[in-house]
C-alpha positions as CSV (number, residue, x, y, z in Angstrom):
1,X,-5.6,-9.5,32.6
2,X,-3.3,-6.7,30.9
3,X,-1.7,-7.9,27.8
4,X,2.0,-8.8,27.8
5,X,4.4,-5.8,27.5
6,X,5.6,-6.7,24.1
7,X,2.3,-7.6,22.6
8,X,1.8,-4.1,21.1
9,X,5.1,-2.4,21.7
10,X,8.1,-2.7,19.4
11,X,11.7,-3.4,20.5
12,X,13.9,-0.6,21.0
13,X,16.7,-2.1,18.7
14,X,15.5,-1.6,15.0
15,X,17.4,-4.8,13.9
16,X,15.9,-6.9,16.6
17,X,12.4,-5.6,15.8
18,X,13.0,-6.5,12.1
19,X,14.0,-10.0,13.0
20,X,11.0,-10.4,15.4
21,X,8.5,-8.9,12.9
22,X,9.8,-11.2,10.1
23,X,9.3,-14.2,12.3
24,X,5.8,-13.1,13.4
25,X,4.6,-12.7,9.9
26,X,5.4,-16.5,9.4
27,X,3.5,-17.7,12.4
28,X,-0.2,-18.5,12.6
29,X,-2.4,-17.2,15.3
30,X,-3.9,-20.2,17.1
31,X,-7.3,-18.6,17.6
32,X,-7.8,-16.7,14.3
33,X,-6.1,-19.6,12.2
34,X,-6.1,-17.5,9.0
35,X,-4.0,-14.7,10.2
36,X,-0.4,-14.3,11.3
37,X,0.4,-13.4,14.9
38,X,1.7,-10.0,13.4
39,X,-1.7,-9.2,12.0
40,X,-4.1,-10.8,14.5
41,X,-5.9,-8.9,17.5
42,X,-6.5,-12.0,19.4
43,X,-5.0,-12.0,23.0
44,X,-3.2,-15.4,22.3
45,X,-1.6,-13.7,19.2
46,X,-0.5,-10.8,21.6
47,X,1.0,-13.3,24.0
48,X,2.9,-15.0,21.2
49,X,4.2,-11.7,20.0
50,X,5.4,-10.9,23.5
51,X,7.3,-14.2,23.5
52,X,8.8,-13.7,20.1
53,X,10.1,-10.1,21.0
54,X,11.3,-11.1,24.5
55,X,13.3,-14.2,23.1
56,X,14.8,-12.1,20.2
57,X,15.7,-9.3,22.7
58,X,17.4,-11.8,24.9
59,X,19.6,-13.0,22.0
60,X,17.9,-16.0,20.8
61,X,17.9,-16.5,17.1
62,X,14.6,-16.6,15.0
63,X,15.1,-20.3,14.4
64,X,15.4,-21.1,18.1
65,X,12.3,-19.0,18.8
66,X,10.5,-20.9,16.0
67,X,11.6,-24.2,17.4
68,X,10.4,-23.3,20.9
69,X,7.0,-22.2,19.7
70,X,6.7,-25.5,17.6
71,X,7.5,-27.5,20.6
72,X,5.0,-25.6,22.8
73,X,2.1,-25.3,20.2
74,X,2.8,-27.9,17.4
75,X,3.7,-27.5,13.7
76,X,0.4,-25.9,13.0
77,X,1.7,-22.6,14.1
78,X,4.1,-22.5,11.1
């Protein structure tokens, strides 16, 4: 299955990408467990990066995105 579009592609808006990148650096990869999703090459981390970027691009705040990820994956992602 091909990776999600925003798994490896940055957002066009530099301010949105900066918000997404800052958030991704604080979230843990569920597969690697010792790397942030920003640094991990695991497919799961790519899916999570895609979700972060898509939601930031849609206008959600980083806090709202974090809350969604915690609700979906549990507190361990933080």
